[in-house]
Phi, psi and omega in degrees: 000131181236146177202165175284308184232124175250126180258124177263102181120124180251042171271196183302309185288325179294315179297318178298314182299319181294320177296314180295324178288315183293329179298339179276352182101359180289136173295122188226142177219159180234138171242136185226135184287329184279171181287332182229148179279156171067028181301321184287331176300320181296337182267354184284149177057039182053039179085001180258345177060082170285089194274351172193185181217138179296327182270117181239126180210150177304333181293343182279352182234129184249139180195155173275351178278158180305142183300326182294333178288317176302311180300317182298323175289312184302322187290351179280344173219084182298162177311313183300322181288326178294316178297318180295319177306311183284331175299317180295334178275351176121358182271115173276122184282143173240120184260137175215110181053037180091337178286138184244125180237161168290139182301333178293341182072019184233124174298329179302331179296319181295313179296318183297318181292326177294317180292324178295319178294320177298320177296320178297325182271005180059041178261115182279149175242120178257110183268165186054040179230071176295144179281124181264323184201148174232124179237150171292130180282155182294320184267305186204138172073223189225146169262126183244119184261116178254185185303315182230001183228154170242132180246153165239120183229143176292324183220143176238130174253120180266112182227049188276357179085181180262231180238353183286145180051063183299334179295343177263359175122346183269093183246010178083007182295329178299323178299319181296316177301318182285328173303316183295340178270003176100005182280144174269132181260114173300134185314134184259137179210160178295146173223162187051062186216163174283165184234134174283143187214160172231150178139349174205168182277087186293336177297328180277339181255359182305131179100350181287134173239129186207148173299141181195159172245133184242119175256134181253129177240134176239122185052045175070006179253133181295135180245310183195172183210154173202159179220155184162207180276111177276140175244124175265132185236175181294337181262341184159238186234147181209192183100167185307311181298329176289317179304315185298330182258354192297326184298326178289322179293313184294321179295317180296320179297322178291339176267007178062034177266158177278136183233129181230136173248131177250119186258123173254118189273355181230061181292136175073358180277326186226148180281330183205172182295330180296321178293320178297317180299318178297318179301310184291319179301320181284348177279351179293137178218151180302327183274357184257141169270168176297331176295340178259356188299324185253012178297129183087354182248304175242156172310134187296320177298320180292318181302318181293323179294319179292323175300316179298318181295329179272001179075031182246130181281141184300321184271000177298132176302134185297331180291345180266003181294122181277164178298323180292319176296317179301317181299317179295320179295316180296326179298315181285331174290320185282330183193075178286128181267127178237137177272122180275123186249346181179187178234184184263010175086166180298331183299330184250000180278145178282324177217173174240147175265155182097183182127201181286129179296141177295343177294343185256014177227161173275112185294344181272346183225340186073019178280140178296136174275348179271328185218088179304140183098348175255131182240150184237145175206154173085212189288348179292345179269157184278066173216132174224140182261164172284176177296148174125017179100359187286326178290325174290322177300320178294321177296312179299314185296309181294326176295317179300311182293319181292316180299314180290320178299316180295318179295320178298322182295336178293000000 
């Protein structure tokens, strides 16, 4: 099988790369390990596909590479151009708090328009064809060995994804291919994931959703913070604010550092602990037990867990609450310390952190500096975004740059 450009991976970045390459007239083909293309696209945004975000800032993208390299790549496909690209394919954008979705509310719409465009461009997708090996060809380009086919391609774009959600196709195989080409892989860990924790009876609070601010400390040093809807689970903590800080926690755990999350359960309600203390003290009534003290204020399951953490019995009359007991209760409401012991694994992570350093590619084309003729895009690179469409924006952008860069090289 021969082609000008072979794209390894039919995820978001691979599909974008193939479209951009084929639009120049380059013969392009895609090989994909899964039975169907775009499986991970279908899972994004809880099936609604938050495909980009109006708010774009360097702080939305994390990497061990210099920030200017990330920005240099990102600026080649601005948010507005991404929206216009999909509008031309038929996606009417729906904006909500900066998040951009297809108006249909279906991730399948995004995948379908990409596949329709590839069909128009006569780009074939060969599924159940994982790439096993890539070798420099004797005459020109590369010989690519897949499960049942051998390809000869002038240029190869590696868009195999990272290691998160391996059931959707990201099993880290792209890293192995790139290691053989001399690339250094920045340590890989789960990102946008829940965290296992100790410090409260999570079996009793499992299922609770509550506004909260989460501060992350590594070796007792403050690292980052986020707030939003916290989810308490049987294993620990989850939800958007946990996802946003999780990549730092997972990397620290792999370095055997101590990781602590401090949870504030009343973000933005009070300026200081004294105001919170006055609120709770004034809630005492002769007819109320301590178990009823926080009813209507905090989730009841959470309230009982916090009372227990403060050493206060549920049936104790609220009027008998001492100042010392109140102080302990306020301390856990204002900043409960949880020891982070692990994560939920790659199986439950939305993306992975780490990958090929941007120092080893040409940021203007995404071509490998270690192996000319090989281009990289998507999650295989050492960049991961926060929640909100940023990882898909990175996929679209790097696919766009790689596809165009590869076509120009022909």
